[in-house]
C-alpha positions in Angstrom: 0.0 0.0 0.0 1.2 3.5 -0.9 1.5 6.0 1.9 -0.5 9.2 1.3 0.4 12.9 1.6 0.4 14.5 5.0 0.3 11.2 6.8 -3.3 10.4 5.6 -3.8 6.7 5.9 -3.9 4.7 2.6 -7.1 3.6 1.0 -7.6 0.2 2.5 -10.2 -2.3 3.9 -9.9 -3.3 7.5 -9.8 -6.7 9.1 -13.2 -7.5 10.6 -13.4 -8.6 14.2 -12.7 -12.3 14.8 -15.2 -13.5 17.4 -15.8 -16.5 19.6 -19.4 -16.9 20.8 -19.9 -18.0 24.4 -23.3 -19.4 25.3 -24.6 -19.3 28.9 -27.0 -21.6 30.6 -30.0 -19.6 29.4 -28.9 -19.8 25.8 -27.8 -16.2 25.4 -24.5 -15.7 23.5 -21.7 -13.2 24.3 -19.1 -12.1 21.8 -15.5 -12.5 22.7 -12.6 -11.2 20.7 -10.2 -13.9 19.5 -7.6 -11.3 18.7 -7.5 -9.8 22.2 -8.9 -12.7 24.2 -11.4 -10.4 25.9 -15.2 -9.9 26.0 -17.0 -6.9 24.4 -19.3 -6.4 27.4 -20.0 -7.8 30.8 -21.7 -11.2 30.8 -23.4 -10.1 34.0 -25.3 -7.2 32.4 -23.6 -5.2 29.7 -26.1 -2.4 29.5 -26.1 -1.9 33.3 -22.3 -1.7 33.2 -22.5 0.9 30.4 -24.9 3.0 32.3 -22.9 2.8 35.5 -19.5 3.5 34.0 -20.1 5.8 31.1 -23.5 7.4 31.5 -23.2 8.0 35.2 -19.5 8.5 35.2 -19.9 11.4 32.8 -23.0 12.7 34.6 -24.9 12.6 31.3 -28.4 12.4 32.7 -28.0 15.8 34.3 -26.0 17.3 31.5 -28.4 16.3 28.8 -31.4 17.7 30.8 -29.6 21.1 31.1 -28.3 21.3 27.5 -29.5 24.5 25.9 -26.8 25.2 23.4 -27.5 25.3 19.6 -24.5 23.1 18.9 -24.8 19.4 19.7 -23.5 17.7 22.8 -20.5 15.6 21.6 -19.5 12.2 23.0 -16.4 10.4 21.7 -15.7 6.7 22.4 -12.4 4.7 21.9 -13.8 1.6 20.3 -17.3 1.1 19.2 -17.3 -2.7 19.6 -20.9 -3.9 19.5 -22.3 -0.3 19.6 -23.9 -0.9 23.0 -22.4 2.3 24.6 -23.6 4.5 21.7 -27.1 3.1 21.8 -27.3 3.6 25.6 -26.1 7.2 25.2 -28.7 7.8 22.6 -31.5 6.3 24.8 -30.4 8.4 27.7 -30.4 11.5 25.5 -33.9 10.8 24.2 -35.3 10.5 27.7 -33.6 13.5 29.3 -32.6 16.1 26.7 -34.9 19.0 25.7 -36.6 18.7 22.3 -34.3 21.4 20.8 -31.1 19.6 21.9 -28.9 17.5 19.5 -26.4 14.8 20.1 -23.3 14.0 18.1 -21.6 10.6 18.7 -18.1 9.7 17.6 -16.5 6.2 17.9 -13.4 4.7 16.6 -12.8 1.0 15.6 -9.8 -0.8 14.2 -11.6 -4.2 13.9 -15.2 -3.5 13.1 -17.7 -6.3 13.5 -19.5 -7.7 10.4 -23.1 -6.6 10.1 -24.3 -10.1 11.0 -22.1 -10.3 14.1 -23.3 -6.8 15.1 -26.9 -7.9 14.9 -26.3 -11.1 16.9 -24.4 -9.1 19.6 -27.2 -6.5 20.0 -30.0 -9.1 20.1 -29.2 -9.6 23.8 -31.1 -6.3 24.5 -34.6 -6.4 23.0 -35.4 -3.1 24.7 -32.8 -1.5 22.4 -34.0 -3.4 19.3 -35.5 -0.4 17.5 -32.3 1.7 17.9 -30.1 -1.3 17.1 -31.9 -1.8 13.8 -31.0 1.7 12.7 -27.4 1.1 13.5 -27.3 -2.3 11.8 -29.0 -1.0 8.7 -26.4 1.8 8.2 -23.4 -0.2 9.3 -20.5 0.7 6.9 -18.2 -1.4 4.9 -15.0 -2.1 6.7 -13.0 0.7 5.0 -10.7 3.1 6.8 -12.1 6.6 7.2 -15.0 8.5 8.6 -18.5 7.1 8.1 -21.5 9.4 9.1 -24.7 7.7 10.2 -28.0 9.4 10.8 -29.6 7.7 13.8 -32.6 10.0 14.0 -33.5 13.6 13.4 -31.5 14.8 16.4 -28.7 12.2 16.7 -25.7 11.7 14.4 -23.0 9.0 14.7 -19.6 9.3 13.1 -17.7 6.0 12.9 -14.0 6.5 12.5 -12.6 3.2 11.3 -8.9 2.7 11.9 -6.4 2.9 14.7 -7.9 4.9 17.6 -5.0 7.3 18.1 -4.5 7.8 14.4 -8.2 8.5 13.9 -8.4 11.0 16.8 -5.3 12.8 15.4 -7.2 13.3 12.1 -10.5 14.3 13.8 -11.7 17.8 13.2 -14.0 18.4 16.2 -14.2 19.0 19.9 -15.5 16.6 22.6 -17.7 17.2 25.7 -17.5 13.7 27.2 -15.2 10.7 26.6 -16.1 7.0 26.9 -12.6 5.6 27.4 -13.4 2.1 26.5 -11.8 -0.8 24.7 -10.3 -4.2 25.6 -8.4 -4.2 28.9 -5.0 -2.4 28.9 -3.2 -5.7 29.5 -5.0 -7.3 26.5 -4.6 -4.3 24.1 -1.6 -2.2 25.3 -1.2 -0.7 21.8 -4.3 1.4 22.3 -3.7 2.5 25.8 -0.5 4.3 25.0 0.6 7.8 26.0 -0.4 9.2 22.6 -4.0 8.3 23.3 -4.4 10.6 26.3 -2.5 13.4 24.6 -4.8 13.4 21.6 -7.9 13.1 23.8 -6.7 16.3 25.6 -6.2 18.1 22.3 -9.7 17.2 21.1 -11.4 18.1 24.3 -13.5 21.2 25.0 -12.7 23.0 28.3 -14.3 21.0 31.1 -14.7 17.9 29.0 -15.2 14.8 31.2 -14.2 11.2 30.8 -15.0 7.8 32.4 -13.4 4.4 32.1 -13.9 0.9 33.6 -10.2 0.5 34.4 -8.0 1.7 37.2 -4.7 0.5 35.7 -1.7 2.5 36.7 -0.7 3.2 33.1 -4.1 4.8 32.5 -4.0 7.0 35.6 -0.4 8.2 34.8 -1.3 8.8 31.1 -4.4 10.8 31.9 -2.7 12.9 34.6 0.3 13.7 32.3 -2.1 14.8 29.5 -3.9 17.2 31.9 -6.9 15.2 33.1 -7.9 15.2 36.7 -9.2 11.8 37.8 -10.9 10.2 40.8 -11.5 6.6 41.7 -15.2 5.6 41.9 -16.9 2.3 42.7 -16.7 0.0 39.8 -19.4 -2.3 38.3 -20.0 -5.9 39.3 -16.7 -7.6 40.1 -14.6 -4.5 39.3 -13.9 -2.8 42.6 -13.0 0.6 41.1 -13.3 2.7 38.0 -12.0 6.2 37.0 -13.8 9.4 36.1 -12.6 12.9 35.8 -12.3 16.0 33.6 -9.8 18.3 31.9 -10.3 22.0 32.8 -7.9 23.6 30.3 -7.0 21.5 27.2 -3.7 22.2 25.5 -3.6 24.3 22.4 -4.1 22.4 19.2 -1.1 23.2 17.0 -2.5 21.4 14.0 -2.9 24.5 11.8 0.2 26.4 12.9 1.8 25.5 9.6 -1.3 26.3 7.6 -3.0 29.2 9.4 -5.0 30.0 6.3 -7.1 26.9 6.9 -8.1 27.9 10.4 -12.0 27.7 10.4 -14.0 30.8 11.2 -15.3 31.1 14.8 -18.8 29.8 15.4 -21.6 32.4 15.1 -25.3 32.3 15.8 -27.0 31.2 12.6 -30.8 30.8 12.3 -31.5 31.5 8.7 -29.3 30.5 5.8 -29.7 31.5 2.1 -28.5 29.0 -0.5 -28.1 30.3 -4.0 -28.5 27.4 -6.5 -30.9 24.5 -6.4 -28.9 21.8 -8.1 -27.5 18.8 -6.2 -25.0 21.0 -4.3 -27.6 23.4 -3.1 -30.5 21.0 -2.4 -28.3 18.5 -0.5 -27.0 21.4 1.7 -30.5 22.7 2.2 -31.5 19.2 3.5 -28.5 19.0 5.8 -29.2 22.4 7.3 -33.0 21.9 7.6 -32.4 18.6 9.4 -30.4 20.6 12.0 -33.4 23.0 12.6 -32.2 25.9 10.6 -34.5 27.9 8.3 -33.3 27.7 4.7 -34.2 30.0 1.8 -33.3 28.2 -1.5 -32.8 30.5 -4.5 -32.9 29.4 -8.1 -34.6 31.2 -10.9 -35.4 28.0 -12.8 -36.3 25.8 -9.8 -34.6 22.6 -8.5 -32.5 20.5 -10.8 -32.6 22.8 -13.8 -28.9 22.9 -14.7 -26.4 20.1 -14.9 -28.4 18.4 -12.1 -31.3 18.1 -14.5 -30.2 15.0 -16.5 -32.6 12.1 -16.4 -29.9 9.8 -14.9 -26.5 10.3 -13.4 -23.8 7.8 -12.6 -23.0 7.1 -9.0 -19.4 6.0 -8.9 -15.8 7.0 -8.3 -12.8 6.5 -10.4 -10.1 5.8 -7.9 -6.4 6.4 -8.5 -3.8 3.6 -8.3 -1.7 5.6 -5.9 -3.3 7.1 -2.7 -4.0 10.8 -3.2 -6.5 13.4 -2.0 -8.8 12.8 -5.0 -9.3 9.1 -4.2 -9.7 9.7 -0.5 -12.3 12.4 -1.1 -14.3 10.6 -3.8 -14.3 7.2 -2.0 -15.6 8.9 1.1 -18.1 10.7 -1.0 -19.3 7.6 -2.7 -19.8 5.7 0.6 -21.5 8.7 2.1 -23.9 9.1 -0.8 -24.8 5.4 -0.8 -25.8 5.5 2.9 -27.5 8.9 2.5 -29.6 7.8 -0.4 -30.5 4.5 1.3 -31.9 6.4 4.3 -33.5 9.1 2.1 -35.1 6.7 -0.3 -35.0 3.1 0.8 -37.6 2.2 -1.8 -35.2 3.2 -4.6 -37.6 5.5 -6.4 -34.9 8.1 -6.9 -31.9 5.9 -7.5 -30.8 2.4 -8.2 -27.8 0.5 -6.6 -27.5 -1.7 -9.6 -23.7 -1.6 -9.7 -21.2 0.0 -11.9 -18.6 -1.6 -14.2 -15.6 0.5 -15.0 -14.2 -1.2 -18.1 -10.5 -1.6 -18.8 -10.8 -0.5 -22.4 -7.1 0.1 -23.0 -3.9 -1.7 -21.9 -3.0 1.4 -19.9 -6.3 1.4 -18.1 -6.0 -2.4 -17.4 -2.5 -1.8 -15.9 -3.9 1.1 -13.8 -6.7 -1.1 -12.5 -4.4 -4.0 -11.6 -2.1 -1.6 -9.7 -5.1 -0.2 -7.9 -6.3 -3.7 -6.8 -2.8 -4.7 -5.7 -2.2 -1.5 -3.6 -5.7 -1.0 -2.1 -7.1 -4.2 -0.5 -10.7 -2.9 -0.3 -13.7 -5.2 0.4 -15.0 -7.1 -2.6 -18.4 -5.9 -1.7 -17.2 -2.4 -2.6 -14.9 -3.0 -5.5 -13.5 -6.1 -7.2 -11.8 -7.0 -10.5 -13.8 -8.9 -13.2 -12.5 -10.6 -16.3 -14.4 -10.2 -19.6 -16.7 -13.2 -19.0 -17.6 -12.1 -15.5 -18.1 -8.5 -16.6 -20.4 -9.6 -19.4 -22.4 -11.8 -17.0 -22.8 -8.9 -14.5 -23.7 -6.4 -17.2 -26.2 -8.5 -19.0 -24.9 -7.5 -22.4 -21.7 -8.3 -24.4 -18.6 -6.3 -23.4 -15.1 -6.6 -24.8 -13.1 -6.4 -21.6 -13.1 -6.9 -17.9 -12.8 -4.1 -15.4 -13.5 -2.9 -11.9 -16.9 -3.8 -10.5 -18.5 -1.5 -7.9 -21.5 -3.7 -6.8 -23.0 -1.1 -4.4 -22.8 1.9 -6.9 -25.4 2.7 -9.5 -27.3 5.6 -10.9 -29.5 8.5 -9.6 -32.4 10.5 -11.0 -30.8 13.9 -10.3 -33.7 16.2 -11.2 -36.2 14.2 -9.1 -33.7 14.0 -6.2 -33.3 17.8 -6.2 -37.0 18.3 -6.3 -37.5 15.9 -3.4 -34.8 17.6 -1.3 -36.2 21.1 -2.0 -39.7 20.0 -0.7 -38.4 19.0 2.8 -39.7 20.9 5.9 -37.8 24.0 6.8 -36.8 24.8 3.2 -38.4 27.7 1.3 -37.9 27.7 -2.5 -37.6 31.2 -4.0 -37.6 31.2 -7.8 -35.7 34.5 -8.3 -32.3 35.6 -9.4 -29.8 36.8 -6.8 -27.8 39.5 -8.6 -25.6 40.9 -5.8 -24.5 40.2 -2.3 -23.5 42.8 0.3 -22.6 42.4 4.0 -24.0 44.5 6.8 -22.9 44.4 10.4 -24.7 41.2 11.4 -26.5 40.0 8.2 -26.0 39.3 4.5 -28.1 41.3 2.1 -29.2 39.4 -1.0 -30.3 41.7 -3.9 -32.9 39.6 -5.6 -34.6 40.2 -9.0 -38.0 38.7 -9.3 -39.9 37.6 -12.4 -41.3 41.1 -12.9 -37.8 42.6 -12.9 -38.2 44.2 -9.5 -35.1 44.1 -7.2 -35.8 43.3 -3.6 -33.5 42.9 -0.6 -33.6 39.7 1.5 -31.6 39.1 4.7 -29.8 36.0 6.0 -27.4 35.2 8.8 -25.2 33.2 6.3 -25.1 32.6 2.6 -23.9 29.6 0.6 -23.2 30.0 -3.1 -23.9 26.7 -5.0 -24.3 28.0 -8.5 -21.6 26.0 -10.4 -20.5 28.0 -13.4 -22.1 31.2 -12.2 -20.2 31.3 -8.9 -17.9 34.0 -10.2 -20.7 36.5 -10.8 -20.4 37.8 -7.2 -17.6 40.2 -6.3 -16.7 38.1 -3.3 -16.1 35.0 -5.4 -15.0 36.6 -8.7 -11.4 35.4 -8.2 -12.3 31.7 -7.5 -10.6 29.7 -10.3 -13.4 27.9 -12.2 -13.6 26.3 -15.6 -16.8 25.8 -17.5 -17.2 22.3 -19.0 -19.9 21.5 -21.5 -21.3 18.0 -21.6 -24.0 16.5 -23.9 -25.9 13.3 -23.2 -27.9 11.4 -25.7 -31.2 9.5 -25.2 -32.7 6.8 -27.4 -36.2 5.3 -27.0 -35.2 1.6 -26.8 -37.4 -1.1 -28.3 -38.7 -3.7 -25.8 -36.8 -6.5 -27.5 -33.4 -5.0 -26.9 -31.1 -6.7 -24.4 -31.5 -5.3 -20.9 -28.4 -3.7 -19.4 -28.0 -4.6 -15.7 -25.2 -2.3 -14.7 -23.9 1.2 -15.4 -21.0 0.8 -17.9 -18.2 3.4 -17.8 -15.0 3.9 -19.7 -14.4 7.2 -21.7 -18.1 7.6 -21.5 -21.0 5.8 -19.9 -24.3 4.1 -20.6 -27.1 3.6 -18.0 -29.6 0.8 -17.6 -32.9 1.7 -19.3 -35.3 4.0 -17.4 -38.9 4.4 -18.6 -38.0 2.8 -21.9 -35.1 5.3 -22.6 -31.4 4.5 -22.9 -29.2 7.4 -21.7 -25.5 7.5 -22.7 -22.7 10.0 -23.2 -21.3 12.3 -22.3 -19.1 14.6 -24.3 -16.5 16.7 -22.5 -15.8 20.2 -23.9 -13.8 22.6 -21.6 -14.4 26.3 -21.9 -17.6 25.8 -24.0 -20.8 27.4 -22.6 -23.2 26.7 -25.5 -26.1 24.5 -24.4 -27.6 24.0 -27.9 -27.7 20.3 -28.8 -25.2 19.3 -31.5 -25.6 16.4 -33.9 -21.9 15.8 -34.0 -21.9 15.2 -30.2 -24.7 12.7 -30.6 -22.6 10.9 -33.2 -19.6 10.9 -30.8 -21.8 9.5 -28.0 -23.0 6.7 -30.4 -19.4 5.8 -31.2 -18.6 5.6 -27.5 -21.7 3.5 -26.9 -20.5 1.0 -29.6 -17.1 0.8 -27.7 -18.8 0.1 -24.4 -21.2 -2.5 -25.8 -19.7 -3.9 -29.0 -22.3 -4.7 -31.7 -25.2 -3.2 -29.7 -26.0 -0.4 -32.1 -25.4 -2.7 -35.1 -27.9 -5.3 -33.8 -30.6 -2.7 -33.3 -30.1 -1.6 -36.9 -30.0 -5.1 -38.2 -33.4 -5.7 -36.4 -34.8 -2.8 -38.4 -34.6 0.0 -35.8 -33.3 3.4 -36.9 -30.3 4.5 -34.7 -28.6 7.6 -35.9 -27.5 11.0 -34.5 -30.3 12.9 -36.2 -33.1 11.1 -34.3 -31.6 11.1 -30.8 -32.8 13.4 -28.1 -30.6 14.6 -25.2 -29.4 17.4 -23.0 -26.4 19.8 -23.0 -25.5 21.3 -19.7 -22.6 23.1 -18.1 -20.5 21.9 -15.2 -18.0 23.8 -13.1 -14.5 22.3 -12.5 -11.6 23.6 -10.4 -8.0 23.4 -11.7 -7.2 20.4 -9.5 -10.6 18.7 -10.2 -11.7 18.7 -6.6 -14.7 20.7 -5.3 -14.6 23.9 -3.3 -16.4 23.4 0.0 -15.9 25.9 2.8 -15.7 29.6 3.8 -15.0 32.2 1.1 -11.6 33.8 1.5 -10.8 37.5 1.1 -8.4 37.0 -1.8 -6.7 40.4 -1.6 -6.1 40.0 2.1 -4.6 36.5 1.6 -2.3 37.8 -1.2 -1.1 40.5 1.2 -0.9 38.5 4.4 0.8 35.4 3.0 2.9 37.1 0.3 6.1 35.9 2.1 5.3 32.3 1.0 6.3 33.4 -2.5 9.8 33.9 -1.2 10.2 30.8 1.1 7.5 28.2 0.9 9.6 25.6 2.7 8.6 27.0 6.1 5.7 29.1 7.5 7.2 32.5 8.3 6.2 34.2 11.5 4.6 37.0 9.5 2.2 34.5 7.9 1.4 32.7 11.1 0.4 36.0 12.8 -2.4 36.5 10.3 -5.6 34.5 10.9 -7.4 33.7 7.7 -9.3 36.7 6.4 -12.7 35.5 5.3 -16.0 36.9 4.2 -17.7 36.2 7.5 -20.8 34.1 7.0 -20.2 33.5 3.3 -19.6 29.9 2.1 -19.3 28.1 -1.2 -20.0 24.6 -2.6 -19.1 24.4 -6.2 -16.7 22.8 -8.8 -18.3 19.4 -8.4 -17.8 18.6 -12.1 -19.3 15.3 -13.2 -19.0 13.8 -9.8 -21.5 15.9 -7.9 -23.7 13.0 -6.9 -20.9 11.6 -4.8 -19.2 14.9 -3.7 -22.0 17.3 -3.1 -23.9 15.5 -0.3 -20.6 15.0 1.6 -19.6 18.6 1.1 -23.1 19.6 2.3 -22.5 17.8 5.6 -19.0 19.4 5.8 -20.4 22.9 5.4 -23.4 22.3 7.7 -21.0 20.9 10.4 -18.8 23.9 10.2 -21.8 26.3 10.4 -23.3 24.4 13.4 -20.0 23.9 15.3 -19.9 20.1 14.9 -17.2 17.5 14.3 -16.6 17.1 10.6 -17.5 14.1 8.4 -14.0 14.1 6.9 -10.5 13.9 8.3 -9.0 17.3 8.8 -6.4 17.1 6.0 -9.2 16.2 3.5 -11.4 19.1 4.7 -8.4 21.4 4.3 -7.8 20.1 0.8 -11.4 21.1 -0.2 -11.0 24.6 1.2 -11.8 27.3 -1.4 -8.5 29.1 -0.5 -6.2 26.3 -1.4 -5.5 27.6 -4.9 -4.7 31.1 -3.6 -1.9 29.7 -1.4 -0.7 27.5 -4.3 -0.6 30.5 -6.7 1.3 32.7 -4.1 3.9 30.0 -3.6 4.3 29.6 -7.4 4.3 33.4 -7.7 1.4 33.4 -10.1 
């Protein structure tokens, strides 16, 4: 496996937990780790132990009842195991917290259980069955990274799969209470090392508490050295004592001393957010914010899904690089996020289909790239696996010339219908008008809005997010954001009923979708710096040529059967997408470009170190102005994750991505690069 930049872990699958099942006299089974020779929870009463050690040890009943802040209460756990502790915290929150409160749960895990083992483990507590079903249904593939789950309207769980210390180092968020759990220190000394307590301290809010079942000396010394105060308390069952305590003043987090420009803006009170643009970027963000109880005004002159998000079908897949890089990390995280999100949003699959995607190796170079990818990234076969030509043809349901990478969980989406569905959710007001100018007052943003009659009105919002793709540069605050317009044309053909049925999305230089409502959709052309949306017959012809490469003989057989297939009788759509120079989205606060060029000019002379003059300048931002754009042709897997990223920043929550990845999506990254290169 290839190491990644900035210490980011490589793309890899994880080893699932190896379990032995112990059955008691009553027939109940208890999971025991074969790796660590230790149980996951007390055989006496695991739930009672969780409530005694972690719920009562952190005084959660009282703290939940008094929680009045707009941000969520954050609990972090070192080892999710069976998920029992998280379910108990959720249950306690539901009973005690006011209706306006929210809970954010974080848990790490290096050896995640399989979905079946998780279900069997949690079956011991029928009173938690309803909550357990939600967790089991959304349980992620065993892939390193952050996996966000939506437990209910008020409760979010982020599972950080990988080594606990490593994952907490990469966490971008602050914690109110720690569940210091895991297998006993004597069984798993690698986790209970000094670095664990140090990173806990760095990720703690002032006054953050902790509780743990163990009183081992190494734990007491580690906690004290990191700045935690601790006290011994009566333990549970046969354990005579446990520890609980707090950290009054956490140490300064020096993570961004070398990159001060990525320091996030301080939290501010936000109740109403204006989003400009109702494509997939804007509507997914509107959903994320409305779910958090914010009022959202969604502006789009043409309505939801009218631009590049208006195609009848869109492919839901990621093309991952052979070597670990930011693109692969971001897009794999986005793909997994979108799959969970869509399954919760639309479990009936009315708006999407997880039919699978075949990425064909149509050239020797692509075949070599795919083979390198599989050898360097041992991901679960349920996520991606290699297929030879015969296996690919069997999966696709139509003849194909080559094998390729098979993504069984991926598929396609109906983008226009998805945008419409998201825009109709409670808390979202759709305003079909054109925002022509933005100006900032002392506490608000003013949106100068032109209605259908040509009248210009002034609307107010606490924060504004620009999600207008190629039109993002029309505002003075974002005029310098590097954006390239890319024209893409799809083609559509009314397929006769006798035609072979394609079972998977096929991708190479272009793509073809399984039939929807009798229509075959394929394409798409790629024309940078072209903003013409008039359909072109030559582009239909190019799409037909690519269709023949993807499914050899398909078009010829239709013609031989007496069906007319030519460019002149195809329908389709031409739309414009926005791309950044490095082909990753922009998702975050909008920088004040002139201030950055002034404050960080010294980087142009010496980029090998961060000069004191640069470090002294906090990032100059347009306070309360954000952007989600440059999603290119991968918006269906990047926009929903970027929506959660921005919503988490706005609402002072832990992020759904590792800190280095969030920084790499920052809209200011190209400014710094250009300063360093003296552009």
